[in-house]
C-alpha angles and dihedrals in degrees: 000000000000116000113211128181122226121209145141125292110251123166090198096046102034097091095048092046093048093051091050094049093049093048090048092056101251115153096220151353125233124189129195124246105218110133097197095048106036144012129279110296097211094052088049093049093047090052090047090052091055093063102036136066107186118026123093118243129209153135118275086209142342122173141226098246113052095053132036113245091247091054092047092050092049092049098050094042088052088055089046093053096047091046095048096248102321102120131112128182114226114191140175139166092272135257124178093014090061097034089062088055091051093255138120123226118298119281115258096246092051092047092050092050091047093052091052092048093045092054090047092054092045090055090054092247131131131266115206114243090233090062094056110098102210105141112247090224087063097045124359121221115284088239087078088071093061093221122186089236137353140173111287093216142358113278134152098221098186091060093059115105096019131104113298108237111229117244116218116193120208107220138174107155127064096249095052091043087056092049091048091051091052102039107022135077092219132015110224106199121213096189099109130258094290110130096217093051092048092047089052090053094048093049091048093050093048092047091049091055093045092050089051092053093253128131107266089205093057095078127077129216134217139151143221106233140179114226129185115182118190141132088239114065096211090051090050091053092049090059093061105034096096098044093043092057088059097047094041091051090060088069092058103024095126097041104269122086112239125222130004110337136157122240089251093053091044090057092048093049092049090050090049090053097050093044097046114129110198089195086066094044113166093357119142092209095052129120091253094049090063090062095065115098125214091246092052093048092049092055103035096042134037108248138158140051122351089259092054093046091050091049092052093047092050091051089056091050090053088052091060107268113136096179138036127187107209130201129176143142093048128167115312095025114130106274093216092063099048101076095053091043092056092043094053092049092051099041100036117010100048094044089044091059095053 
């Protein structure tokens, strides 16, 4: 199982962070794409590539609204070229990036179309002009210019013939899991660390591919997880509260809890949704963080001693996950617990998973 670290995009801090992660033994570094809250992810990843040799580099995650698919493909392939083939493109329907533009996550039809176009560009193939959804009131068709000649379709020629960058789709609900299974190279579940919920997602993805006449074994699975490692259980929980509110909310963002869930958990998730303060996004001292119970945290996140964290991670590997993207110790977490938490992950958890 690959262990990737998820963090913010920071042009000033990317090189230092990348060096530290590579030296610590992490398999990869993911950075968020949220233009109002952090720096540009592709600049950060390119800088990270310049000072590392081994770790993978990717977005965790970008979205289908704030950049055209051609621009996204060009950006991630540029990172792939400068890193010597270490890039991955993580994408979802959008959360904070869109919230700070006054918008909700992308509609399903738009997201499906975007994934198909993105994969087409990354393969070096052409997207028909008629499939590109740029409003005509923003930019009329090029035919209005009456040019002598013009491209017949949209294609990024310099990408053709190179390595195809993998697309990893963040998914929590059944419809997006199905899209990810059909159009992604890896499904990255955001349903928590609960075994039953992850098993549900894997079975749904495999069935979707089989029903579509595709090989159910030709898709990979991973997950975005919150992990708090500490010798004190309460301290461990405090390291994941803020991040877990974000990931847990994905499963109930539109009002109905996705996947297998108890009545008790359903009530908690619904309360989390209606109490969520986007101005306190990811913070451990936020209004929404106070809603999470110890029992919920223990099941939906990975918390506890190094031994317990290793045990939980290995159980997910047995389930079929070959990659996890881990976040922990986010804003609002008690500062006094963060150093030991990081030290235990580096010195015990990562070596324990090798």
